[in-house]
N, C-alpha and C positions, 0 to 999 in steps of 0.2 A: 208493678202500677209503682207507682212513690206514695208514699204517705209524710204528711207534715205535722213535726208537734208544734202548734203554736201556745204549748202552755208558758214557754219561757216569755212569751208575748202578753200574756195575761199579766203579768207581775209589773210589767215595766208601763203599760201602757190606761190610759182611763178614757171610758169613753168609747171605745174600741169594739167591745164587747159583740156587737151585733155582726158586725163585718167581719169576725173571726170566726163568731159559730154560720155567718153566712158560708164560709171558706169549707168549716168541717162539714157539711150539708151537701155541697156542691162536690166535693171527694165522694160521697157517700151515695150518694144517687143515684137510685135505680137507672140501670141501662136498657131496660124493657119498659113498655115498649118505644120501640123508635120514634124520636121525633125528629121536624124541623122546626127554626124561631129564624121568621123571614122580617127584617122590617119594609112595608109596602108602600109606605108614603112616609110622611115628617113626624106625620103623629098617630099612623097606624100597623098594627104588628098582626102575626098570623102565626101560629104553632101550628102543623100538623102533625097529626098522632098515627101512628100504622095502629091500626087494632082490628086485626081480619080476623074473621069470625063475630062477632061482638053486633049482638043491636042494640036500636038505638035506647031501648030501655034498659038494655045492662051497663048502660054508661053514666055516671052521675058528674055532673061539672058543678062546682062549689067554686062561691067568691068571698071570701071573708078577709077584710079590709085587704090590705097589700099580698094576700097569698089567694093563687087559685088551684085548687086543687081537682086533680080531674081522676078518679079511680072508675075501676072495672069490674063488675063479675058477673059470670055464666052463671047463668040458670041450670037448675037443678032436668037432666036430660029425663023424659018419659023411660024410652024403654034403652034397655043397656047394650052399645057397641061392641064389638069387637074387633076390635082392629088389630092389622097386619104390619101397618109403620104409621107413625102420628106425628107427624111435621109440626102441626099447626097447634102454636100453645094458644092455649086457652083458659091458660089460669089469671086467676086474679092481681090487679093491678093497682098502684094506688102513687100516682105524681105529683108533685105538687112544684108550683112556678111561685117566686118571689115577684111582684110587680113593683115596678115603678109606681113612686107616688104622683095620684090623678089618671093610672089606667085602670080601667074597664072595659069589661066583657063587651063587645057590642055584640055577639051573634056567636053562633055556634050550628057543625052542621055534619050529616055523618053520608057520607058516598061512596062507593068501591071500598070499604075497609079503610078509608081515610078519615079520621075527624079532626076536622077542620075549625078553630078558636080563631074569632076574629076581637082584633080589644084594640082600642081607642087611647089615645091620651087626652083629659079634656084640661086643661090649663083653666081654673076660675080666672076673671079678671082681675080680681085682687092683686094674683101671683104671678102675671103678665106682665112685662118692661113696657113703660110707657117714655113719650117722647116727651120731654122739659125743657121748656123753648126758656132759651137765655136773653135776658131783659134787663135794664134798669130796676131800681128799687117795686116801681112801681105794676111792676111784669108779677113778682113775687107775694103782693098784696093778698092775692085771691086765692080758695082752697082750690087743690088742685089745677094751677093756671088758668080759674075763672077770670073773665074780663076782673079788670080795675072797680066796672061799674059797679057790681054785684057786691064787690067790698066795700065795709065801710070807709068812711072819709077816714085819712089820717090826717092829723096836722104836723105841718112841717117844726120844725127847732123856732124857725120865726113867731107862728102864729101863737108856739105856748109863753114864749119870753113875753106879747105882746098882751095876752093872757094876764100872766101873772102881775103885768106895770099894771093895769084894769084896777084889779081889785082893791 
């Protein structure tokens, strides 16, 4: 496995500390339980984790700002079992995912040992791109391309000159 030392870059960059900490975190993230991340549509994503042996009440999903935390902890068993071979991992896990801006958890389900987390990106209208009409001086009068009828009347330079002569 490769290891990278980002410390020389910390000295020569300003404002990129979050980027380097994300790279450090990605390098040291746990490989268990295994998971898939897929893009379902333009604004929908799905995380599928293999959590065999865990019940629904033993898994906790938490979204705080742009971080999704998935944690699992097995409950204590009532009777002691004697295993000849133990191949199903039942260990505690914590897996965190850094979500992009405006991505929220839309739902989660547990079926056949697979935890599926549905994610949806919902960009507010204020951040969506909008088309701006190209026109003469009159088109730019209204706010957000509102019609010129709604905007207050603007005086032309000739009207301003006539008003100054009248005074």
